[in-house]
C-alpha positions in Angstrom: -54.1 -12.0 -11.0 -52.1 -11.6 -7.7 -50.4 -15.1 -8.5 -49.4 -13.8 -11.8 -48.0 -10.7 -10.4 -46.1 -12.5 -7.7 -44.5 -14.8 -10.4 -43.5 -11.7 -12.6 -41.7 -10.3 -9.6 -39.9 -13.5 -8.7 -38.6 -13.6 -12.2 -37.5 -10.1 -12.0 -35.8 -10.9 -9.0 -34.1 -13.8 -10.4 -33.0 -11.9 -13.4 -31.3 -9.2 -11.0 -29.5 -11.9 -9.1 -28.3 -13.5 -12.4 -27.1 -10.3 -13.8 -25.2 -9.1 -10.7 -23.7 -12.6 -10.3 -22.5 -12.5 -14.0 -20.3 -9.4 -13.4 -18.1 -11.9 -11.4 -16.3 -14.3 -13.3 -17.3 -18.1 -12.6 -14.3 -20.1 -12.0 -12.0 -22.0 -9.5 -9.7 -19.3 -8.0 -7.1 -22.0 -7.7 -6.8 -22.2 -11.4 -3.4 -22.1 -12.7 -1.7 -19.8 -14.8 0.5 -20.5 -17.8 4.1 -20.5 -17.2 4.9 -17.6 -19.4 2.2 -15.5 -17.5 3.7 -16.3 -14.3 7.2 -15.5 -15.5 5.8 -12.1 -16.9 3.9 -11.2 -13.6 6.4 -12.5 -11.0 9.4 -11.5 -12.9 7.8 -7.8 -13.3 6.8 -7.5 -9.6 10.3 -8.7 -8.4 11.9 -6.3 -10.8 9.9 -3.4 -9.6 10.8 -4.3 -6.0 14.4 -4.9 -6.4 14.9 -1.7 -8.8 13.0 0.4 -6.2 15.3 -0.7 -3.2 18.3 -0.2 -5.6 17.2 3.3 -6.0 16.7 4.0 -2.4 20.2 2.8 -1.6 21.8 4.7 -4.4 19.2 7.6 -4.8 20.3 11.3 -5.1 20.4 12.7 -1.7 18.5 15.8 -0.7 20.0 18.4 1.5 20.8 17.2 5.0 22.2 13.7 4.2 25.5 12.3 2.9 27.0 9.0 2.4 29.7 7.9 5.0 31.2 4.4 5.0 28.2 3.2 3.2 25.8 4.8 5.4 23.4 7.8 5.1 24.4 10.3 7.7 22.5 13.4 8.7 24.6 16.6 8.0 23.7 20.2 9.2 22.7 21.4 5.6 20.1 23.9 5.4 16.8 23.1 3.4 16.8 24.9 0.3 13.1 24.5 -1.0 14.1 24.4 -4.7 12.0 22.7 -7.4 14.5 20.2 -8.0 14.6 19.2 -4.1 10.8 18.9 -4.2 11.0 16.6 -7.3 13.5 14.4 -5.7 11.5 14.2 -2.5 8.4 13.1 -4.6 10.5 10.6 -6.3 12.0 9.1 -3.2 8.6 8.7 -1.5 7.1 7.2 -4.9 9.8 4.8 -5.1 9.8 4.0 -1.7 6.1 3.4 -1.5 6.5 0.8 -4.6 9.4 -0.9 -2.7 7.3 -1.3 0.4 3.9 -2.1 -1.2 4.5 -4.2 -4.1 5.6 -7.4 -2.2 2.5 -7.4 -0.3 0.1 -6.7 -3.2 1.5 -9.6 -5.3 -1.0 -12.2 -4.1 -3.9 -10.1 -5.2 -2.3 -9.3 -8.7 -1.9 -13.2 -9.2 -5.6 -13.8 -8.2 -6.8 -11.1 -10.5 -4.8 -12.8 -13.4 -6.5 -16.3 -12.4 -9.8 -14.6 -12.3 -9.3 -13.1 -15.7 -8.0 -16.3 -17.1 -11.1 -18.1 -15.8 -13.4 -15.5 -17.5 -11.6 -16.1 -20.9 -9.7 -12.8 -20.8 -6.2 -14.2 -20.0 -3.9 -11.4 -20.5 -0.7 -10.2 -18.3 -1.5 -6.9 -19.7 -4.7 -6.8 -17.6 -2.9 -7.8 -14.5 -0.5 -5.0 -15.2 -3.3 -2.5 -15.6 -4.4 -3.5 -12.1 -1.1 -3.1 -10.8 -0.8 0.3 -12.5 -3.8 1.5 -10.7 -2.7 0.4 -7.4 0.8 2.3 -7.9 -1.1 5.4 -9.2 -2.9 5.6 -5.8 0.3 5.2 -3.6 2.0 7.8 -6.1 -0.8 10.3 -5.3 -0.2 9.4 -1.6 3.5 10.2 -2.1 2.7 13.4 -3.6 0.6 14.4 -0.6 3.4 13.3 1.8 5.9 15.3 -0.3 3.8 18.5 0.3 3.5 17.8 3.9 7.1 16.9 4.4 8.4 20.3 2.7 5.8 22.2 4.7 7.1 20.8 7.8 10.9 21.4 6.8 10.0 24.9 5.9 8.5 25.3 9.4 11.6 23.6 10.9 9.3 21.1 12.5 11.4 18.2 11.2 15.1 18.6 11.0 17.9 17.9 8.5 17.8 14.2 9.4 14.2 14.1 8.3 13.2 13.1 11.8 11.0 14.6 14.2 11.7 15.4 17.8 11.3 12.6 20.4 8.1 14.1 21.8 6.4 14.5 18.2 7.8 10.8 17.4 6.2 9.5 20.6 2.7 11.2 19.8 3.1 9.6 16.2 3.9 6.2 17.5 0.8 6.5 19.9 -1.6 7.6 17.3 -0.4 4.8 15.0 -0.7 2.3 17.5 -4.3 3.5 18.3 -5.3 3.4 14.7 -3.9 -0.1 14.5 -6.8 -1.2 16.9 -9.7 0.8 15.1 -12.6 -0.9 13.2 -11.4 1.1 10.1 -8.0 -0.4 10.2 -9.6 -3.8 10.3 -12.1 -3.2 7.6 -9.3 -2.0 5.4 -7.0 -4.8 6.2 -9.8 -7.4 5.6 -10.0 -6.2 2.0 -6.4 -6.6 1.4 -6.0 -9.9 3.3 -8.9 -11.7 1.2 -8.1 -11.1 -2.5 -11.2 -13.3 -3.6 -13.6 -11.4 -1.3 -12.4 -8.2 -2.7 -12.9 -9.1 -6.3 -16.2 -10.8 -5.6 -17.6 -7.4 -4.3 -15.6 -4.9 -6.4 -15.3 -6.8 -10.0 -15.4 -4.7 -13.1 -14.9 -6.1 -16.6 -12.6 -4.9 -19.4 -9.3 -3.2 -19.1 -10.8 0.0 -17.8 -12.3 -2.3 -15.0 -8.8 -3.6 -14.3 -7.5 -0.1 -13.8 -10.5 0.6 -11.8 -10.2 -2.2 -9.4 -6.4 -1.4 -9.1 -7.5 1.9 -8.0 -10.2 0.6 -5.5 -7.4 -1.9 -3.9 -4.9 0.9 -3.7 -7.4 3.1 -1.8 -8.1 0.3 0.8 -4.4 -0.5 1.1 -3.5 3.3 1.8 -6.5 3.3 4.3 -4.9 0.2 6.1 -1.3 1.7 6.0 -1.1 5.4 5.7 -0.3 5.8 9.4 2.3 3.2 9.4 4.2 5.5 6.7 4.2 8.3 9.2 6.5 6.2 11.4 9.1 7.0 9.0 9.6 10.4 10.4 10.1 8.8 13.8 13.5 7.1 13.1 14.3 9.2 9.9 12.9 9.0 6.3 16.5 8.0 5.1 16.8 5.1 7.6 16.4 2.2 5.2 16.6 -0.4 8.2 13.5 1.3 9.4 11.9 1.2 5.9 12.5 -2.5 5.8 10.9 -3.0 9.2 7.8 -1.3 8.3 7.8 -3.3 5.0 8.0 -6.6 6.8 5.1 -5.5 9.2 2.9 -4.6 6.2 3.7 -8.0 4.5 3.0 -9.9 7.8 -0.2 -8.1 8.3 -1.4 -8.8 4.8 -0.3 -12.2 3.7 -0.1 -14.3 6.8 -2.9 -16.0 8.7 -1.8 -14.0 11.7 -2.3 -10.5 10.3 -5.1 -9.2 12.5 -3.4 -10.4 15.7 0.0 -8.9 14.5 -1.8 -5.7 13.8 -3.2 -5.6 17.2 0.0 -6.5 18.8 2.0 -4.1 17.0 -0.4 -1.4 17.9 0.0 -2.1 21.6 3.7 -2.2 21.1 3.6 1.2 19.4 1.5 3.0 22.1 4.0 1.7 24.8 7.0 2.7 22.8 5.4 6.2 22.1 4.8 6.8 25.7 8.2 5.9 26.5 9.7 8.1 23.7 7.7 11.2 24.5 7.5 11.1 28.4 10.3 8.8 29.9 13.2 9.5 27.3 
C-alpha cells in the first residue's frame, strides 16, 4: 500500500514537472527567423529609434529654451504651468525613453520572436505586442517623471534650463552611483542581460502573454535604469549629448559581456563626480 502511494506521488510530481516545462517553448534559441520577419522587426525598431531622436532634435520647446545656432539654449522664460506645457513635457519624456531604451531591448525582442517561431506561433505581431508592453511601462514612468518635473518647476527647485543646482546634482550623482552597486540593480540588470533566462522564468502563451511579458520586462528595465534617468536633471534635460551618453551606458550595461563591471565602475565614477560637484565645485 505504501509503495502504491509512493508511486502515485511520483507520477503527480512528474506531471507537475511536465506541465510547468510545457509552458516554455522547447526549441533552440539560436533558430533563425525568416528574412521578412527580420526586416519587419529590425526595421520597426530602427524606425522607432530614429524617429524618436529626430523628434528630440526638432521637438516643440517648453518654456525656458530656444534654438541658437542649432543648439538648445536656456533662456530666462517663466514656467507657465499650462496643460499644453504639461502635455509637451510628457511627450518629451515618453519619446526620450523610447529613443534611449529601444536599442537596448532589441535583443530581447528578437529572442522572443525566435521562441515564438519555435513554438509554432511565428508572427511579427506577437513581437510587437511584447515591445508595446515594454514601451507602455516606460510611458508610465514618463508620466511619473513629468509630474515630478512640473512639481519641481513649480517649487523653483529646478530652473529654466531644467537643471538642478550643483549641490542637488551632486547628491543625485552620488545616489545613482550607490544604486549602481546594490543587489537590486544587479538583480534587475541580470534579467535584462539574459533574454533566454528571462523567458524561461516568465513565459506566458498567447498574445496576451506576449503583452504581459513585455510589461514584466519593462518593469525589470525600469528597476535597472530609473535612477540613471534622474541624471538628466544634472546636466539639463534638454542636453541631447547627455541623453546620448546615458543611452550608451544603458546599452553597454545590457548587451555587452562586461555589463556588470561597467555598472560597478560607472557607479564609483558617479560617486566621485557627485562628491566633487556637491562639495568641491
